[in-house]
All heavy atoms as an XYZ file, in Angstrom:
883
protein
N     -12.302     -3.539     13.981
C     -13.307     -3.878     13.079
C     -13.069     -3.012     11.726
O     -13.455     -1.944     11.684
C     -14.655     -3.531     13.592
C     -15.912     -4.004     12.728
S     -17.403     -3.796     13.486
C     -17.877     -2.303     12.680
N     -12.507     -3.676     10.896
C     -12.084     -3.098      9.548
C     -11.400     -1.834      9.603
O     -11.457     -1.001      8.744
C     -13.405     -2.990      8.743
C     -14.127     -4.181      8.633
C     -15.403     -4.366      9.139
C     -13.640     -5.207      7.724
C     -16.113     -5.454      8.945
C     -14.433     -6.394      7.666
C     -15.622     -6.518      8.319
N     -10.601     -1.508     10.696
C      -9.886     -0.343     10.753
C     -10.797      0.945     10.989
O     -10.278      2.032     10.853
N     -11.924      0.733     11.549
C     -12.950      1.761     11.705
C     -12.919      2.080     13.196
O     -13.261      1.140     13.937
C     -14.218      1.523     11.170
C     -14.272      1.376      9.682
C     -15.204      2.624     11.565
C     -15.510      1.038      9.007
N     -12.715      3.134     13.777
C     -12.727      3.462     15.053
C     -14.197      3.835     15.531
O     -15.097      3.901     14.746
N     -14.378      4.183     16.787
C     -15.538      4.498     17.385
C     -16.171      5.826     16.745
O     -17.370      5.942     16.465
N     -15.222      6.830     16.584
C     -15.802      8.071     15.972
C     -16.399      7.922     14.644
O     -17.394      8.529     14.335
N     -15.598      7.212     13.854
C     -16.057      6.960     12.359
C     -17.272      6.297     12.358
O     -18.227      6.496     11.550
C     -14.871      6.234     11.636
C     -13.677      7.050     11.390
C     -12.594      6.901     12.457
O     -12.876      6.119     13.462
O     -11.564      7.509     12.355
N     -17.478      5.262     13.364
C     -18.700      4.433     13.261
C     -19.866      5.205     13.719
O     -21.029      5.244     13.066
C     -18.592      3.231     14.244
C     -19.559      2.131     14.207
C     -19.739      1.578     12.922
C     -19.328      1.124     15.336
N     -19.683      6.153     14.625
C     -20.898      6.966     14.964
C     -21.101      7.936     13.852
O     -22.330      8.174     13.694
C     -20.387      7.918     16.298
C     -21.376      8.972     16.528
C     -20.408      6.885     17.460
N     -20.102      8.465     13.208
C     -20.397      9.452     12.110
C     -21.238      8.594     11.024
O     -22.133      9.220     10.369
C     -19.109     10.037     11.567
C     -19.233     10.928     10.436
C     -19.733     12.112     10.567
C     -18.947     10.537      9.119
C     -19.905     13.143      9.586
C     -19.067     11.390      8.050
C     -19.536     12.649      8.248
N     -20.814      7.362     10.701
C     -21.390      6.617      9.607
C     -22.898      6.379     10.076
O     -23.872      6.613      9.318
C     -20.691      5.281      9.345
C     -19.312      5.553      8.720
C     -21.554      4.331      8.539
C     -18.382      4.371      8.523
N     -23.158      5.969     11.329
C     -24.447      5.767     11.764
C     -25.316      7.016     11.560
O     -26.487      7.029     11.342
C     -24.463      5.204     13.111
C     -24.051      3.811     13.406
C     -23.881      3.338     14.850
C     -24.832      2.856     12.635
N     -24.733      8.139     11.978
C     -25.431      9.383     11.932
C     -25.827      9.755     10.433
O     -26.934     10.151     10.187
C     -24.531     10.635     12.423
C     -25.225     11.999     12.393
C     -26.209     12.360     13.143
C     -24.606     12.890     11.385
C     -26.698     13.503     13.041
C     -25.275     14.092     11.280
C     -26.237     14.504     12.016
N     -24.957      9.440      9.439
C     -25.186      9.761      8.044
C     -26.354      8.764      7.731
O     -27.212      9.139      6.870
C     -23.980      9.543      7.301
C     -22.822     10.657      7.558
C     -24.293      9.706      5.755
C     -23.315     12.081      7.289
N     -26.318      7.493      7.997
C     -27.329      6.623      7.643
C     -28.757      7.084      8.214
O     -29.701      7.046      7.494
C     -26.939      5.060      8.126
C     -28.248      4.292      8.104
C     -25.773      4.603      7.374
N     -28.711      7.540      9.511
C     -29.777      8.107      9.985
C     -30.473      9.193      9.320
O     -31.537      9.347      8.948
C     -29.613      8.337     11.449
C     -30.775      8.723     12.379
C     -31.898      7.668     12.418
C     -30.498      9.232     13.711
N     -29.492     10.096      8.895
C     -30.051     11.213      8.247
C     -30.527     10.920      6.798
O     -31.491     11.602      6.168
C     -28.851     12.122      8.003
C     -28.403     12.852      9.316
S     -29.613     13.913     10.109
C     -29.697     15.222      8.976
N     -29.915      9.991      6.123
C     -30.344      9.455      4.774
C     -31.620      8.881      4.754
O     -32.532      9.041      3.810
C     -29.177      8.760      4.055
C     -27.986      9.441      3.575
C     -26.906      8.521      2.986
C     -28.345     10.554      2.556
N     -31.789      7.865      5.595
C     -32.870      7.023      5.663
C     -34.018      7.270      6.468
O     -35.247      6.819      6.479
C     -32.397      5.495      5.682
C     -31.527      5.061      4.635
C     -30.188      4.841      4.924
C     -32.004      4.861      3.387
C     -29.428      4.431      3.838
C     -31.086      4.421      2.388
C     -29.805      4.230      2.672
N     -33.701      7.993      7.609
C     -34.713      8.466      8.648
C     -34.895      7.334      9.577
O     -34.483      6.108      9.418
N     -35.448      7.805     10.760
C     -35.468      6.849     11.851
C     -36.511      5.680     11.635
O     -36.413      4.671     12.261
C     -35.796      7.555     13.242
O     -37.177      8.161     13.022
N     -37.489      5.873     10.805
C     -38.461      4.775     10.530
C     -37.950      3.682      9.554
O     -38.369      2.460      9.707
C     -39.770      5.291     10.019
C     -39.536      6.103      8.791
O     -38.452      6.565      8.631
O     -40.529      6.276      8.017
N     -37.022      3.921      8.793
C     -36.484      2.994      7.864
C     -35.266      2.084      8.344
O     -34.927      1.040      7.856
C     -36.103      3.729      6.605
C     -37.198      4.253      5.716
C     -38.011      3.158      5.213
C     -39.099      3.848      4.201
N     -39.992      2.747      3.680
N     -34.504      2.851      9.256
C     -33.333      2.086      9.680
C     -33.642      0.726     10.334
O     -32.808     -0.151     10.035
C     -32.532      3.064     10.764
C     -31.391      2.382     11.444
C     -32.125      4.339     10.055
N     -34.548      0.524     11.171
C     -34.827     -0.779     11.763
C     -35.109     -1.844     10.621
O     -34.798     -2.977     10.699
C     -36.005     -0.514     12.720
C     -36.014      0.859     13.124
C     -35.469      1.599     11.891
N     -35.922     -1.404      9.684
C     -36.287     -2.252      8.540
C     -35.061     -2.637      7.709
O     -34.814     -3.844      7.333
C     -37.347     -1.483      7.617
C     -37.828     -2.309      6.461
C     -38.721     -1.460      5.555
O     -39.515     -0.736      6.095
O     -38.695     -1.709      4.363
N     -34.108     -1.737      7.635
C     -32.923     -1.957      6.788
C     -32.037     -2.962      7.630
O     -31.553     -3.892      7.188
C     -32.089     -0.652      6.581
C     -32.840      0.176      5.601
C     -30.678     -0.871      6.029
C     -32.230      1.566      5.353
N     -31.976     -2.735      8.999
C     -31.278     -3.620      9.714
C     -31.767     -5.087      9.744
O     -31.043     -6.044      9.760
C     -31.202     -3.057     11.217
N     -33.135     -5.219      9.806
C     -33.739     -6.467      9.833
C     -33.567     -7.240      8.481
O     -33.087     -8.319      8.510
C     -35.220     -6.282      9.949
C     -35.951     -7.270     10.806
C     -37.315     -7.033     11.114
N     -37.610     -5.856     11.908
C     -38.158     -4.651     11.639
N     -38.862     -4.633     10.429
N     -38.332     -3.739     12.365
N     -33.388     -6.446      7.441
C     -33.255     -7.023      6.101
C     -31.722     -7.421      5.967
O     -31.498     -8.560      5.380
C     -33.410     -6.028      4.864
O     -34.914     -5.519      5.126
C     -33.269     -6.558      3.493
N     -30.921     -6.710      6.428
C     -29.510     -7.065      6.462
C     -29.274     -8.343      7.387
O     -28.482     -9.213      6.910
C     -28.580     -5.883      6.806
C     -28.491     -4.796      5.788
S     -27.536     -3.319      6.391
C     -25.900     -4.091      6.467
N     -29.982     -8.390      8.425
C     -29.747     -9.641      9.331
C     -30.258    -10.801      8.592
O     -29.599    -11.936      8.736
N     -31.476    -10.670      8.002
C     -31.939    -11.921      7.259
C     -30.991    -12.272      6.121
O     -30.782    -13.461      5.793
C     -33.316    -11.594      6.647
C     -34.481    -11.507      7.712
C     -35.753    -11.204      6.987
C     -36.894    -10.975      8.035
N     -38.134    -10.528      7.501
N     -30.424    -11.265      5.291
C     -29.488    -11.707      4.288
C     -28.240    -12.389      4.851
O     -27.778    -13.312      4.200
C     -29.124    -10.321      3.584
N     -27.806    -11.895      5.968
C     -26.525    -12.455      6.548
C     -26.903    -13.991      7.069
O     -26.028    -14.858      6.855
C     -26.053    -11.607      7.852
C     -25.468    -10.358      7.251
S     -25.008     -9.192      8.597
C     -23.662    -10.192      9.502
N     -28.063    -14.204      7.597
C     -28.434    -15.516      7.982
C     -28.563    -16.425      6.775
O     -28.223    -17.496      6.852
C     -29.843    -15.420      8.722
N     -29.217    -15.962      5.647
C     -29.325    -16.938      4.499
C     -27.931    -17.082      3.961
O     -27.636    -18.190      3.448
C     -30.104    -16.052      3.468
C     -31.550    -16.036      3.694
C     -32.373    -15.259      2.723
O     -31.818    -14.615      1.794
N     -33.813    -15.295      2.904
N     -26.991    -16.047      4.012
C     -25.666    -16.298      3.483
C     -24.891    -17.389      4.368
O     -24.454    -18.266      3.765
C     -24.881    -14.979      3.461
C     -23.407    -15.146      2.992
C     -23.402    -15.470      1.556
C     -22.727    -13.854      3.119
N     -25.105    -17.279      5.654
C     -24.461    -18.286      6.637
C     -25.087    -19.651      6.271
O     -24.321    -20.671      6.165
C     -24.755    -17.846      8.112
C     -24.137    -18.815      9.078
C     -24.411    -18.360     10.407
C     -23.786    -19.346     11.370
N     -24.136    -18.917     12.761
N     -26.459    -19.778      6.141
C     -27.026    -21.082      5.774
C     -26.575    -21.720      4.514
O     -26.330    -22.803      4.238
C     -28.602    -20.909      5.795
C     -29.115    -20.736      7.222
O     -28.429    -21.116      8.234
N     -30.207    -20.064      7.273
N     -26.436    -20.819      3.430
C     -25.906    -21.231      2.223
C     -24.562    -21.717      2.259
O     -24.168    -22.773      1.689
C     -25.993    -20.164      1.121
N     -23.650    -21.131      3.008
C     -22.168    -21.558      3.150
C     -22.217    -22.859      3.888
O     -21.497    -23.857      3.531
C     -21.353    -20.449      3.776
O     -21.937    -20.142      5.146
C     -21.213    -19.349      2.902
N     -22.950    -23.051      4.880
C     -23.036    -24.252      5.666
C     -23.518    -25.409      4.749
O     -23.049    -26.601      4.735
C     -23.907    -24.187      6.852
C     -23.292    -23.317      7.978
O     -21.963    -23.261      7.976
N     -24.012    -22.818      8.893
N     -24.587    -25.149      3.932
C     -25.113    -26.155      3.014
C     -23.912    -26.559      1.964
O     -23.924    -27.671      1.646
C     -26.305    -25.608      2.205
C     -27.450    -25.448      3.065
O     -27.509    -26.112      4.109
O     -28.481    -24.826      2.664
N     -23.292    -25.586      1.447
C     -22.213    -25.930      0.621
C     -21.140    -26.742      1.296
O     -20.690    -27.705      0.668
C     -21.605    -24.672     -0.042
C     -22.693    -23.945     -1.045
C     -20.279    -24.855     -0.879
C     -22.281    -22.540     -1.364
N     -20.797    -26.330      2.423
C     -19.816    -27.283      3.052
C     -20.260    -28.583      3.282
O     -19.366    -29.742      3.169
C     -19.459    -26.552      4.532
C     -18.648    -25.311      4.433
C     -18.345    -24.792      5.958
C     -17.703    -23.403      5.834
N     -17.720    -22.904      7.320
N     -21.514    -28.756      3.651
C     -22.116    -30.123      3.910
C     -22.015    -30.940      2.722
O     -21.721    -32.122      2.554
C     -23.310    -30.031      4.695
O     -24.323    -29.463      3.669
N     -22.402    -30.323      1.586
C     -22.402    -30.947      0.264
C     -20.990    -31.480     -0.256
O     -20.784    -32.520     -0.569
C     -23.020    -30.207     -0.781
C     -24.537    -29.948     -0.711
C     -25.328    -31.191     -0.837
O     -25.024    -31.986     -1.642
O     -26.287    -31.439     -0.011
N     -20.047    -30.552     -0.038
C     -18.709    -30.872     -0.256
C     -18.170    -32.094      0.522
O     -17.607    -33.060      0.124
C     -17.735    -29.674     -0.175
C     -18.065    -28.684     -1.210
C     -16.298    -30.122     -0.281
C     -17.377    -27.359     -1.091
N     -18.632    -32.074      1.767
C     -18.188    -33.101      2.723
C     -18.868    -34.367      2.381
O     -18.197    -35.531      2.361
C     -18.529    -32.697      4.145
C     -17.624    -33.173      5.178
C     -17.864    -32.547      6.533
O     -18.946    -31.973      6.782
N     -16.866    -32.614      7.449
N     -20.181    -34.310      2.058
C     -20.894    -35.686      1.688
C     -20.220    -36.164      0.214
O     -20.129    -37.377      0.148
C     -22.254    -35.257      1.414
C     -23.073    -35.144      2.789
C     -24.510    -34.726      2.260
C     -25.234    -34.390      3.645
N     -26.672    -34.020      3.377
N     -19.967    -35.303     -0.602
C     -19.445    -35.801     -1.888
C     -17.952    -36.392     -1.670
O     -17.595    -37.344     -2.300
N     -17.189    -35.681     -0.703
C     -15.948    -36.372     -0.408
C     -15.992    -37.749      0.152
O     -15.234    -38.549     -0.156
C     -15.112    -35.383      0.511
N     -16.934    -37.811      1.120
C     -17.131    -39.118      1.745
C     -17.595    -40.209      0.817
O     -17.438    -41.294      0.877
C     -18.075    -38.974      2.969
C     -17.475    -38.151      4.208
C     -18.529    -37.825      5.253
O     -19.607    -38.167      5.037
O     -17.967    -37.175      6.265
N     -18.422    -39.792     -0.060
C     -18.928    -40.641     -1.220
C     -17.960    -41.309     -1.964
O     -17.907    -42.325     -2.496
C     -20.120    -40.076     -1.898
N     -16.856    -40.401     -2.182
C     -15.741    -40.790     -3.123
C     -14.558    -41.438     -2.326
O     -13.602    -41.814     -2.816
C     -15.160    -39.713     -3.834
C     -16.148    -39.131     -4.924
O     -16.782    -39.866     -5.473
N     -16.220    -37.892     -5.144
N     -14.877    -41.736     -1.054
C     -13.908    -42.452     -0.248
C     -12.895    -41.510      0.464
O     -11.885    -41.935      0.835
N     -13.090    -40.227      0.371
C     -12.118    -39.272      1.062
C     -12.900    -38.858      2.349
O     -13.888    -38.229      2.375
C     -11.881    -38.104      0.179
C     -11.138    -38.489     -1.090
C     -11.024    -37.192     -1.997
C      -9.786    -38.984     -0.927
N     -12.229    -39.067      3.478
C     -12.599    -38.534      4.736
C     -11.651    -37.607      5.373
O     -10.638    -37.342      4.710
C     -12.934    -39.715      5.808
C     -11.703    -40.523      6.052
O     -10.711    -40.371      5.355
O     -11.719    -41.332      7.131
N     -11.845    -37.060      6.470
C     -10.995    -36.024      6.886
C      -9.536    -36.412      7.263
O      -8.622    -35.859      6.984
C     -11.611    -35.460      8.257
N      -9.447    -37.781      7.671
C      -8.170    -38.345      8.000
C      -7.203    -38.558      6.747
O      -6.193    -38.397      6.748
C      -8.393    -39.688      8.738
C      -8.894    -39.510     10.132
O      -8.754    -38.421     10.715
N      -9.577    -40.501     10.716
N      -8.056    -39.009      5.644
C      -7.210    -39.227      4.508
C      -6.837    -37.938      3.867
O      -5.672    -37.703      3.280
C      -7.995    -40.130      3.424
O      -9.144    -39.391      3.084
N      -7.701    -36.877      3.940
C      -7.269    -35.576      3.455
C      -6.193    -35.046      4.234
O      -5.198    -34.327      3.872
C      -8.538    -34.548      3.465
C      -9.582    -34.897      2.430
C     -10.730    -33.937      2.646
C      -9.079    -34.758      1.151
N      -6.107    -35.198      5.623
C      -5.068    -34.726      6.437
C      -3.733    -35.390      6.164
O      -2.711    -34.829      6.086
C      -5.420    -34.852      7.995
C      -6.472    -33.782      8.363
O      -6.645    -32.806      7.728
N      -7.093    -34.144      9.464
N      -3.926    -36.772      5.767
C      -2.572    -37.446      5.590
C      -2.057    -36.922      4.206
O      -0.836    -36.780      4.028
C      -2.931    -38.844      5.540
O      -3.761    -39.363      4.388
N      -2.911    -36.528      3.187
C      -2.486    -36.326      1.920
C      -1.808    -34.773      2.008
O      -0.724    -34.586      1.525
C      -3.645    -35.993      0.870
C      -4.179    -37.434      0.572
C      -3.249    -35.249     -0.269
C      -5.459    -37.476     -0.316
N      -2.521    -33.882      2.878
C      -1.862    -32.515      2.938
C      -0.721    -32.598      3.865
O       0.290    -31.976      3.667
C      -2.961    -31.564      3.627
O      -3.406    -32.118      4.869
C      -4.027    -31.362      2.677
N      -0.598    -33.602      4.793
C       0.651    -33.777      5.645
C       1.854    -34.179      4.709
O       2.905    -33.706      4.956
N       1.447    -35.116      3.772
C       2.604    -35.512      2.886
C       3.082    -34.297      2.035
O       4.257    -34.280      1.772
C       2.095    -36.761      2.028
C       1.913    -37.911      2.876
O       2.492    -38.200      3.902
N       1.065    -38.833      2.324
N       2.140    -33.616      1.563
C       2.520    -32.431      0.715
C       3.273    -31.454      1.576
O       4.310    -30.937      1.223
C       1.200    -31.706      0.160
C       0.534    -32.625     -0.791
C       1.558    -30.302     -0.385
C      -0.761    -32.188     -1.309
N       2.956    -31.103      2.824
C       3.669    -30.336      3.682
C       5.009    -30.759      3.953
O       6.014    -30.012      3.943
C       2.960    -30.089      5.065
C       1.694    -29.077      4.889
O       1.634    -28.359      3.879
N       0.685    -29.285      5.655
N       5.170    -32.185      4.132
C       6.425    -32.659      4.377
C       7.384    -32.625      3.267
O       8.600    -32.395      3.277
C       6.246    -34.228      4.756
N       6.854    -32.899      1.983
C       7.593    -32.650      0.756
C       8.027    -31.198      0.615
O       9.116    -30.957      0.171
C       6.765    -33.091     -0.470
C       6.669    -34.634     -0.474
C       5.849    -35.035     -1.647
O       5.267    -34.342     -2.365
N       5.634    -36.404     -1.720
N       7.096    -30.240      0.901
C       7.586    -28.811      0.797
C       8.652    -28.509      1.838
O       9.605    -27.763      1.444
C       6.371    -27.899      1.070
C       5.329    -28.016     -0.097
C       6.670    -26.429      1.231
C       3.978    -27.372      0.155
N       8.510    -29.074      3.019
C       9.670    -28.650      4.084
C      10.952    -29.448      3.430
O      12.060    -28.866      3.656
C       9.240    -29.213      5.358
C       8.239    -28.374      6.018
O       8.077    -27.275      5.572
N       7.422    -28.929      6.873
N      10.926    -30.631      2.984
C      12.133    -31.214      2.381
C      12.814    -30.383      1.337
O      14.023    -30.282      1.223
C      11.853    -32.634      2.016
C      11.510    -33.609      3.043
O      11.857    -33.316      4.244
O      10.873    -34.727      2.720
N      11.959    -29.889      0.437
C      12.377    -29.075     -0.697
C      12.948    -27.775     -0.068
O      14.186    -27.356     -0.588
C      11.210    -28.774     -1.642
N      12.563    -27.162      0.914
C      13.058    -26.060      1.494
C      14.464    -26.363      1.988
O      15.398    -25.545      1.916
C      12.197    -25.471      2.589
C      10.994    -24.700      2.068
C      10.287    -24.296      3.404
C       8.813    -23.623      3.006
N       8.128    -23.121      4.145
N      14.448    -27.363      2.859
C      15.926    -27.795      3.455
C      16.799    -28.148      2.318
O      18.073    -27.732      2.495
C      15.740    -28.956      4.385
O      15.136    -30.025      3.758
C      14.810    -28.581      5.552
N      16.441    -28.878      1.185
C      17.346    -28.999      0.119
C      17.834    -27.835     -0.592
O      19.027    -27.690     -0.968
C      16.740    -30.031     -0.938
C      16.584    -31.365     -0.373
O      17.285    -31.774      0.699
N      15.633    -32.249     -0.860
N      16.919    -26.883     -0.649
C      17.190    -25.602     -1.326
C      17.964    -24.654     -0.578
O      19.102    -24.047     -0.996
C      15.952    -24.962     -1.731
C      16.083    -23.620     -2.485
C      16.659    -23.806     -3.968
C      14.638    -22.945     -2.718
N      17.592    -24.550      0.756
C      18.499    -23.593      1.548
C      19.649    -24.173      2.311
O      20.602    -23.616      2.753
C      17.478    -23.026      2.614
C      16.348    -22.212      2.101
C      15.310    -21.796      3.149
C      16.803    -21.072      1.377
N      19.623    -25.512      2.519
C      20.627    -26.123      3.323
C      20.345    -25.956      4.687
O      19.342    -25.459      5.185
N      21.416    -26.276      5.485
C      21.199    -25.974      6.985
C      21.749    -24.558      7.338
O      22.851    -24.238      7.125
C      22.150    -27.007      7.697
C      21.935    -26.983      9.203
O      20.985    -26.432      9.540
O      22.794    -27.491      9.924
N      20.715    -23.842      7.673
C      20.996    -22.410      7.900
C      21.201    -22.110      9.321
O      21.501    -20.997      9.615
C      19.768    -21.562      7.394
O      18.663    -21.877      8.153
C      19.627    -21.635      5.945
N      21.081    -23.025     10.206
C      21.349    -22.827     11.735
C      22.851    -22.274     11.953
O      23.001    -21.435     12.709
C      20.899    -24.027     12.482
O      21.779    -25.199     12.113
C      19.549    -24.286     12.393
N      23.747    -23.044     11.315
C      25.153    -22.582     11.460
C      25.472    -21.281     10.878
O      26.241    -20.522     11.417
C      26.206    -23.659     10.858
C      26.088    -24.995     11.713
O      25.833    -25.064     12.859
N      26.429    -25.982     10.983
N      24.796    -20.973      9.779
C      25.105    -19.652      9.115
C      24.683    -18.501      9.985
O      25.490    -17.527     10.270
C      24.292    -19.676      7.766
C      24.391    -18.383      6.989
C      25.871    -18.312      6.564
C      23.568    -18.455      5.856
N      23.453    -18.673     10.523
C      22.985    -17.643     11.411
C      23.727    -17.438     12.726
O      23.919    -16.437     13.182
C      21.477    -17.765     11.766
O      21.233    -19.004     12.343
C      20.561    -17.577     10.530
N      24.025    -18.700     13.348
C      24.868    -18.520     14.499
C      26.105    -17.840     14.250
O      26.823    -17.074     15.096
C      25.030    -19.833     15.152
O      25.659    -20.717     14.341
N      26.925    -18.284     13.013
C      28.155    -17.653     12.803
C      28.151    -16.149     12.453
O      28.978    -15.460     12.971
C      28.788    -18.410     11.461
C      29.175    -19.821     11.732
O      29.500    -20.141     12.996
N      29.502    -20.660     10.786
N      27.105    -15.734     11.874
C      26.790    -14.320     11.609
C      26.606    -13.519     12.923
O      27.307    -12.521     13.107
C      25.655    -14.147     10.597
C      25.982    -14.492      9.125
C      24.636    -14.276      8.391
C      27.037    -13.552      8.529
N      25.771    -14.050     13.761
C      25.512    -13.275     14.882
C      26.717    -13.583     15.855
O      26.934    -12.621     16.682
C      24.259    -13.933     15.620
C      22.913    -13.723     14.906
C      21.774    -14.465     15.561
C      22.662    -12.114     14.766
N      27.447    -14.716     15.788
C      28.497    -14.678     16.798
C      29.793    -13.939     16.406
O      30.555    -13.447     17.182
N      30.050    -13.790     15.120
C      31.193    -13.040     14.653
C      31.011    -11.528     14.548
O      31.966    -10.796     14.590
C      31.596    -13.590     13.230
C      32.109    -15.101     13.339
O      32.469    -15.428     14.391
O      32.228    -15.555     12.284
N      29.814    -11.102     14.439
C      29.651     -9.681     14.203
C      30.147     -8.917     15.365
O      30.646     -7.788     15.115
C      27.991     -9.599     13.991
O      27.655    -10.273     12.878
C      27.787     -8.134     13.774
N      29.654     -9.159     16.741
C      30.210     -8.414     17.759
C      31.752     -8.265     17.807
O      32.368     -7.193     17.997
C      29.623     -8.931     19.044
C      28.471     -9.654     18.473
C      28.813    -10.143     17.132
N      32.456     -9.428     17.495
C      33.935     -9.341     17.562
C      34.518     -8.519     16.388
O      35.463     -7.784     16.599
C      34.452    -10.808     17.359
O      34.047    -11.406     16.213
C      34.063    -11.629     18.475
N      33.807     -8.628     15.216
C      34.328     -7.703     14.090
C      34.007     -6.142     14.539
O      34.931     -5.396     14.224
C      33.609     -7.974     12.848
C      33.836     -9.313     12.288
C      35.340     -9.546     11.888
O      35.914     -8.481     11.365
O      36.008    -10.521     12.094
N      32.975     -5.932     15.053
C      32.709     -4.520     15.449
C      33.787     -4.174     16.640
O      34.245     -3.032     16.527
C      31.302     -4.411     16.061
C      30.214     -4.576     14.971
C      31.102     -3.099     16.662
C      28.819     -4.630     15.448
N      34.173     -4.960     17.508
C      35.077     -4.600     18.556
C      36.463     -4.472     17.780
O      37.274     -3.537     18.278
C      35.155     -5.682     19.666
C      33.974     -5.824     20.510
O      33.249     -4.740     20.454
O      33.793     -6.924     21.017
N      36.886     -5.185     16.875
C      37.996     -4.899     16.189
C      38.055     -3.528     15.405
O      39.090     -2.933     15.634
C      38.215     -6.014     15.073
C      38.628     -7.383     15.674
C      38.766     -8.509     14.671
C      38.980     -9.863     15.140
N      39.078    -10.805     14.075
N      37.014     -3.241     14.799
C      37.008     -1.917     14.178
C      37.016     -0.805     15.141
O      37.721      0.197     14.932
C      35.723     -1.869     13.301
C      35.521     -0.442     12.771
C      35.825     -2.741     12.157
N      36.284     -0.981     16.230
C      36.497      0.085     17.358
C      37.885      0.096     17.826
O      38.480      1.322     18.020
C      35.555     -0.363     18.493
C      34.123     -0.037     18.283
C      33.325     -0.273     19.637
C      31.883     -0.070     19.419
N      31.145     -0.383     20.624
N      38.593     -0.812     18.081
C      39.935     -0.761     18.535
C      40.891     -0.136     17.555
O      41.697      0.607     17.845
C      40.405     -2.337     18.785
C      39.811     -2.904     20.045
C      40.177     -4.259     20.308
O      41.077     -4.777     19.488
O      39.713     -4.920     21.301
N      40.669     -0.534     16.233
C      41.492      0.141     15.186
C      41.240      1.712     15.159
O      42.184      2.500     15.134
C      41.066     -0.505     13.768
C      41.542     -1.832     13.660
O      42.267     -2.281     14.464
O      41.112     -2.580     12.798
N      39.996      2.137     15.274
C      39.654      3.559     15.270
C      40.312      4.201     16.433
O      40.841      5.312     16.485
C      38.139      3.700     15.281
C      37.700      3.332     13.915
C      37.728      5.292     15.486
C      36.131      3.292     13.683
N      40.111      3.498     17.677
C      40.740      4.084     18.906
C      42.196      4.132     18.842
O      42.870      5.110     19.393
C      40.343      3.275     20.084
C      38.921      3.346     20.488
O      38.248      4.501     20.046
O      38.363      2.518     21.241
N      42.920      3.187     18.139
C      44.405      3.228     18.077
C      44.808      4.315     17.216
O      45.880      4.878     17.309
C      44.907      1.848     17.709
O      44.495      1.633     16.293
N      43.998      4.631     16.148
C      44.411      5.733     15.203
C      44.073      6.983     15.728
O      44.991      7.976     15.709
C      43.677      5.478     13.866
C      44.153      4.235     13.076
C      43.785      6.662     12.963
C      43.160      3.867     11.981
N      42.961      7.343     16.342
C      42.479      8.626     16.781
C      42.440      8.827     18.124
O      42.385      9.906     18.763
C      41.115      8.903     16.223
O      40.129      8.047     16.679
N      42.558      7.765     19.024
C      42.491      7.859     20.414
C      41.065      7.642     20.806
O      40.083      7.795     20.027
N      40.795      7.384     22.126
C      39.365      7.282     22.555
C      38.561      8.498     22.520
O      39.028      9.613     22.611
C      39.546      6.882     24.098
C      41.005      6.986     24.418
C      41.775      7.238     23.068
N      37.482      8.223     22.183
C      36.437      9.457     21.903
C      35.992      9.884     23.285
O      35.508      9.074     24.084
C      35.201      9.011     21.022
C      34.239     10.245     20.886
C      35.763      8.511     19.643
N      36.076     11.172     23.612
C      35.450     11.815     24.704
C      33.961     12.290     24.459
O      33.838     13.086     23.492
C      36.440     12.948     25.265
C      37.712     12.385     25.603
C      38.689     13.610     26.026
C      40.084     13.170     26.317
N      40.857     14.271     26.751
N      33.136     11.902     25.348
C      31.768     12.349     25.147
C      31.545     13.475     26.037
O      31.869     13.480     27.160
C      30.879     11.231     25.502
C      30.893     10.013     24.475
C      30.005      8.951     24.915
N      30.180      7.853     23.995
C      29.381      7.021     23.740
N      28.122      7.046     24.155
N      29.787      5.898     22.899
N      30.882     14.578     25.396
C      30.500     15.697     26.175
C      29.131     15.676     26.448
O      28.271     15.390     25.631
C      30.819     16.995     25.245
C      32.296     17.090     25.089
C      32.478     18.303     24.260
O      31.625     18.959     23.640
N      33.766     18.660     23.963
N      28.763     15.979     27.738
C      27.216     15.957     28.155
C      26.775     17.268     28.530
O      27.570     18.148     29.109
C      27.084     15.026     29.229
C      27.050     13.559     28.651
S      26.570     12.470     30.047
C      27.223     10.978     29.443
């Protein structure tokens, strides 16, 4: 919860209790609860008004999804046109890297001899 651990939460509650006293804390909590309920009701009202306005203008959820689906398809097409086919590139890089490392190891071993590890 917001990066606050149990100890920090207890400390904050202790400070609130010390500042406001035990008789004011329930009143503050009740007021905050009412404010949160009003905020939730207001956001639900705004959502419903937007939905009603969209339906009145002939836009429903399916048409909005088709519009956004077309936009997403165009974005993906632009990405593939810009980047090209990257599957071969990554497989070539990953496939060739170990062989190149092995070649360098062999070159080093041929020059200096195998490395003896001490334990």
